[in-house]
N, C-alpha and C positions, 0 to 999 in steps of 0.2 A: 068670616076668617077665625081660622083657632089659631091658638098658641103656637109658638115652631117645636116641633116634640126631639127629644134629646135626642135622636139619630141624626136630627138634621144639625144641630147645634155640633156633635163632637166633630164635622165637617169641616169646621171653621178652626181647631184647636183650640187656644186658647187654655180655659183651662184642663182641656183631655187634653193635654201631650205629657209625651213620661217625663217622667222623672229621674234627668239623667245624672244631677249635678254631683253626685258624691258615687259614680259608677266608676270603674278599674280601666277602662278599656273595653274594644271589641275583642273577645281571643279567636287570635288568627293564625296560620299556617305561618312561616316564615316566605318570601320571594321564591318561586318556582325558578329560582337563581341556576349559573352554569356546572358551581361546588356541588350542589344537590343530586344534578341530572345527571353529571359524570363521574359522581365518587358517591361518598357518603361525607356527612359534617353532624357534630356531637352535642346536645345542649346541656347543660347540667339544669334541675330544678333548683330553683335556690329560694323560693318560699312557696305554702301554699295558703291561700285570701278567699276570703267571701268575696262575693260581688253582688252587693244592693239589688236585690230585682232579679234574681238570676238564683234559682235552684240548686244549680251544680257549682262545685268550688273551680276554683282556677287558679295556676300554676306560672309563676315567674320564672322564665326560663332564659338561663344566659349563653349565647355561641362566640365563639372567638371569629370576628368577621374575616371571611378567608381571603381579601383584596387589601385591606390594610389592617396596621399596628393597632387595636382596638378589638373592644367589646360590644355585642349586639343585644339588646332587650326584648324577649317577645315575651307576651302570653296568651297561651296554651286553656286549654280546657283540662280541665286533672280527671284522668281517669280512674277505676276502681284499680285501689292496689297502688297507689303513688303515692311518692313518699317525697321529702328534703332531699336533693344529693343522689335522685333518680339521674341518670343520666338516658337520656331522648337520644335515638338514632336518625336520621333523618335518609334515607337510601333508596336509589330507586331501585335496585332487587333486592330490598330490607329482608331481616329474617322473621321471622312470624313469632317474633316474641310481645306479649303485650307492652304495652306504651310505645310500639317502635312504630315509624310513621315512612309508611310508602308506598307504592300507586297500587291501585288495587290488582291493575290486572296478575302481582308477582302474586296474590296471595291465593290459595288454595279454596275449594269452594266449600261451604260451612263456618268459614271466618266471619267471626263478629267482629264488627271496625266504627267507628265512631266517628262525627266532625268529616263528614267526606264530602269531598267536594263534587259539582255539580256539575261541572266547569273546566277542563282543567286551568290552575291557576287562579282557582276564584279565593282557593284559602280556606277553603270548609263553609257548608253550608248546613246539611243533612246530616240531621241526628245529633244535637247540640245539649236538650232536654235534658234534666239530670236521670241518670238512670234507663237511658233508651241507649239501641242501639242498632246498627243494622248488619246483614246479612252475605253475605257473596252467597249467590243462587250456583253461578255457571260462569263460562267464560267461550267466547264465540272462536270457531274453528281457527282462522286468521290473527287472535289473540287481539285484535283490536278494538274488542266491546268488551263489557262486564255487564252481568246482571245484578241487582240486590235487590234484595226485598226491606220495604222499607219500616219505619218504625209502627207507620200506620197499616201496617201490612199491602200496600199497594206492591209494586214490582216496576222497577224502569232498567233502562239501556244505559248505560253511560259510558266514555273514553275508558279504554284502560288505564288510559297516563292519569285519571284524577287521586290525588292524594287521600288516604284516611288511616287514620290510629287505631290500631289493634285494642283490641277493648271495648269497656261498657263507661260509658260518662258515670262520675264518682257521683252518690246523692242519691244513690235508687230506695224508692219506699217513701218518697217525702210526704206523699198521698195518703201512706197507710195510716197518718196518724192524726185524730181527728182536731179540730178546730175548736171544739167544746164552749168558746165564749166568744162575745161580740169584738174584745179588744183585738186578740190574736188575726183575726179578718181585717180589722184597719191597721195594724203595724205591716200588714202583709200587703197590701194593697196601697199603702204609702209609700211606697218605694219605687211603686209601679208605674198607676196614673190615677186620674178621677176614672174610678169605673166602680164604686161599692160607697154607702148601701145602695143597691138599685130599685127604685120605686117600681111596684106593677102597673100596667096602663089599667088593670080591671079598677085598682085602688084609686085610678085621677078620675080630673071632672071630666065631662066631654068637650070641654075647651083646649084640655090639656093633652089629650090621647084620644084614639079612634075607636078606643077597648074602654074608656071612662063614660062613669055615668049609669044611671040605673037604678031601682029599689034595692036590688043585690047587686054583688058582684059579678056580673057575669060577660062576657063581650059580646052578646046577643046578635050576634052574625057569624059565619066560617072563618077562621082562623088563619085558614091560608089568602094568600094576595100574590098579583099577576107579578111577573118579571116587573113587567115597564109598567107598578104606578107610581104617581108621583112622592116625593120624597117624603110628603106629612100625612103619607098614606101608606108608607110599606113599612108595616109594623105582621108582625106576627112570623108563621109559616111561610117565608118568603120561595116560590114558582115549587110548595113543595112537590114530588114526586110521589110520596103514600106519607100517610099519615098512622098514625096509632101506633099500640104496643106492636112490636119487633115478635113475630111470635115463632118459635121452630130456633132449632140448633142454627150454629152458623160453618157454615162448610169453608175450611182455608183449602183456597187452590195452592 
């Protein structure tokens, strides 16, 4: 019997869990309460800060509590053009101004949005990475559902009551700067999780990996593997529909 491969070890967690000690909290919308559903509520960005392990900056936003004499503090994803002192307006029938948060059913076709709710009230789950945005494609005739294009290019239909922020997530172009040296990759993944450096399977011994061993570094058998393979053998191109280089132009629908 061979040694447990890396994919099996990751399942237990242990040293492979995310490093969350210094993170600032999950950026999410206010709960969708009566004040927001039947009127509007305004918040002010107090500061824009870096969140370790996240490419996009986050904003600390303060709201006056609509029911008690106090202020509520929330963490939002910062968009391009956000600055300290900017006023966020959360409104079901919102104005199409960059930075406003409103339901997607109120927005015209072609509007770029980010931090989109997949289900009403989930407080934001789609298009949250730095520099990304989703696009409003259209609405149904009765106005109950909205068609959106995700950052991946795929399309999805959601309820028109789902909230989104108008604009694009800040921190775009992050991938355009090359790493250049291993030290930068080390610090990048140090705040994420234990997934770097990654040893290739062909560089291992046969006891450690299905691709290991041999007088030259080669796999020695097809790199594709079936979906129901046992965990110690499930490496390579899992349940691949096709392999090889992508040829021809990609047609966007």
